[in-house]
C-alpha positions in Angstrom: -2.5 -4.3 -7.9 -2.4 -2.9 -11.2 -1.2 0.8 -11.6 -4.5 1.8 -13.4 -6.3 0.7 -10.1 -4.3 2.7 -7.8 -6.1 5.9 -6.9 -5.9 8.1 -4.0 -8.4 7.2 -1.3 -8.4 3.5 -2.3 -8.2 0.9 0.6 -5.3 -1.5 0.3 -3.6 -4.3 2.1 0.0 -5.6 1.7 0.1 -8.9 -0.2 1.4 -11.9 1.5 3.9 -12.3 -1.3 5.4 -8.9 -0.8 8.7 -8.5 0.9 7.0 -5.8 3.1 4.6 -8.4 4.7 6.6 -8.5 7.8 4.3 -7.1 10.4 6.6 -4.3 11.4 5.2 -1.0 12.6 5.2 0.7 9.2 4.3 -2.5 7.3 1.3 -4.0 9.1 0.2 -7.3 7.7 -3.5 -8.1 7.6 -4.4 -4.4 8.1 -6.3 -2.1 5.7 -4.6 1.2 4.8 -5.5 4.2 2.5 -3.6 5.3 -0.5 -2.8 9.0 0.2 -0.6 9.9 -2.8 1.0 8.5 -5.9 4.4 9.8 -7.2 4.9 8.4 -10.6 8.6 9.4 -10.6 9.5 7.4 -7.5 10.8 3.9 -7.3 8.1 3.3 -4.5 5.2 5.3 -6.1 2.3 4.4 -3.9 2.2 6.1 -0.4 -0.2 4.4 2.1 -1.4 5.6 5.5 -1.7 2.9 8.1 -3.1 3.4 11.6 -0.4 5.2 13.3 2.1 5.2 10.4 2.8 5.6 6.7 5.0 4.0 4.1 5.5 3.7 0.3 5.3 0.6 -1.8 5.3 -0.7 -5.5 2.1 -1.4 -7.1 2.8 -5.1 -6.9 3.2 -5.2 -3.2 -0.4 -4.1 -2.6 -4.0 -5.4 -3.2 -7.2 -3.6 -3.3 -9.8 -4.1 -0.6 -13.4 -4.3 -1.8 -15.7 -2.3 0.5 
């Protein structure tokens, strides 16, 4: 995902190429989450809420889900 496409409220999934695509509780593979905040000063700037959890990622770890 490109930084310009990251907006709070956007639906995303973890890319299969991401090191976070492991299916652990806070890194659910093949699940849709919602961007809840973006912190430009952070090394993992995109915070995503998943069902039952939350985690932060780089832009390149995520892909937008078209609704």
